[in-house]
Steps between C-alpha positions, in 0.01 A plus 500: 500500500442507877631230732342453844665333798321468832644531847291247693436624853142391560267798537795735433601340170569740216603509133827609345415619149791537257479641150510806274252787525356402837502848655280632220277192510309577819285190459805309624512676837201722584320215674787464748443851645231449765358840592440860401826654625822438306843646569766455231857517632770554238826690451614796295650275228214254450203732553551711184513180294218289642293676767239643262457161338393352833310803631284532188350159571393614846287805419209351693705471822611756757862519393813661637872465427831527684812557290823426687862566409672212322747266665574279800606802705132601514364168632460650845253554779474863388383388156255257658365790707424686176293203385316486834424872473362451149278215619370720779433785256317253275293387801593147406296235679571132548379416150751740344785379280859612451643449150879469488612621156877475469799289589598317814535811717147617420359149536661445841406843633144513367438145617629591847269801515205282396591248770497773766200713399206399721697181576498393138326598176523361149804552281550430130855476373574639153875443460678691224853358540630152427622460856160586646316275254700188585549556870391786724141537375420134574466351845384780726827620650472872567743729681690824534868549575677651800852649507598190700387255234274411210139384541517500881146644540237309308214252486376204301203634301392312189373705204161448338673456164830551319467660156829473310471693174807392303469803270635713785838328464552686171551825693715346774854646509772253402656492846163426661436219252836341573438536872178302460684209343675436832168392650418299188831311528428444869209268421720276289780510754290407800272228364479457122820392328318456167386863515860603572606314183223676306616840624853426382365414155260797475698778671549694176127485415407613850741793490356597161154509668355227284133503613448125493825427684421758767143377549623140530761596758255708705238224499752235607628713788148588616386137486792394717444777752122445509550133584748578778282775650199268497698246706667749737328838498677661798849362442515243777709264287521448123417858403829616649669336199372793292750714693797333330763774485281752681669500841825605335314725255298691761817561702666640188205730429511637853880536509518684167205727571160415353505566128872470431447136406167400351331217687563250221865600475547443874318166480717392206810562710332334796420182308859479378621543859260232624624263228864574586429445869333168418814395314720629784301280742529204255124485459500565124732489198708811437427450128130572563590826673705594194213408269258717702741794486538448125124522442477811717773663291312411178209701637736789576480457876776542759639194674740645760476738795573860400836633620523673834230306688617354830439127545426534871243772428321266259508217753352726769218596264438136412438427868184714473350266239153372584596136433755493782414311818624605846771715348649216294538533123246302300567524127362363175788310339497225237625157397539628146278640226134428576565375854468778757476421871461685830808465720493594867789610722732584211865547594553876516874463432422333166252779417757767591758324283268503197409865560867594532593333171 
C-alpha cells in the first residue's frame, strides 16, 4: 500500500510516495520526469541492485547513467564534475531531469548537480536508505563537502518528487539501517514526544525490519519534515530545528575523516551531546538526556565521542556551521524530549566542557 505526503510549496509542491515496489511501478513516478533527457546518478553498491529496474521504465527517453564510488568521502566537487560532464555528453537541456538513486550522499550530490546545470533542472529523489527516506531526500537541501567541512557548497533545490520504495530496505546493510534510526529518533526528540514513546515501544520491530513498523515511522518523519519545510523552506527560522545534533555531528564527521563515522552515527552522538549541553546549561532535565542515550543504544548507535578526538578541534569545526551568526555559536538544544529550540550565543566554555567529558 502506498502512502503519499505532499510538501506544499505553491507551484513547486511535490509528493513523497512511500511504499513497497515503487521503483518497479513506473506509473508512480514517470509523470514527474518532465523532458526527453534523463540522467540517473547512483553508486557502485545500489546500481547493481536497482538501476535496471528504473532504467527499463525509461526506454522511450534519452537515458544516461553515472555510477559513483560509495561513501561520504566521494561527496565532492570532483564527483559533481563527473555528473556535469555526463549531462553535457547527454546534451541535456533545461527540461532534462536528474534521478538520484541511492542514499543521502547520492541524493545530496545529484540534487546539487541538478541545481547548478543550466541554473536548475528537475530532480527526482529515489532514496534507498532509511536515513535518506526520512531526511535528506525531502526538503531540497543539496550540497557537496569540502576538506574544511561538510555541506559547505550547496543550494536549496526542491525535487519534483520523492519515491521511497521500502522494499529497498531489505538489502540495506545492518549498520546503514541502524544509522538511519538516528534521524528517525531525531523527529521524536525535537518535536514529537508521543513518537519518541512509540519508538521506545517498537524498537525491536523496527530493528527486525517489520514492514508496517518501518512504513509508519517513515511516514511520520516525512509528514513532520514536510510541514516544517512548507513553513520555512530556506531555514530562516523553524527549519533549523531539524539540525538537532547536526552541528556536533558534522564536526565529528569532518574530524574523523569522512566515512569513519556514518552520518547517522555522528548525529546520534551529536544529539546526545546537545542533550547533555542542555542539561549542563540547566535548560533541560538530565534524565531526558539519559533516556535519549538509552534509545540510541537500543538501536545500536554510539552515544559518546570516539577516543582521541580533541575537544578544541571539534569546537573550531563547529564555528564553521551555517547556523552561526557573526562568529557566535548558535545551536539547536532542547527543553527535554519533544521540545527543541534554537539558542544563540551559546557559552563556548560550556560546549568545550561537554566535548571534553
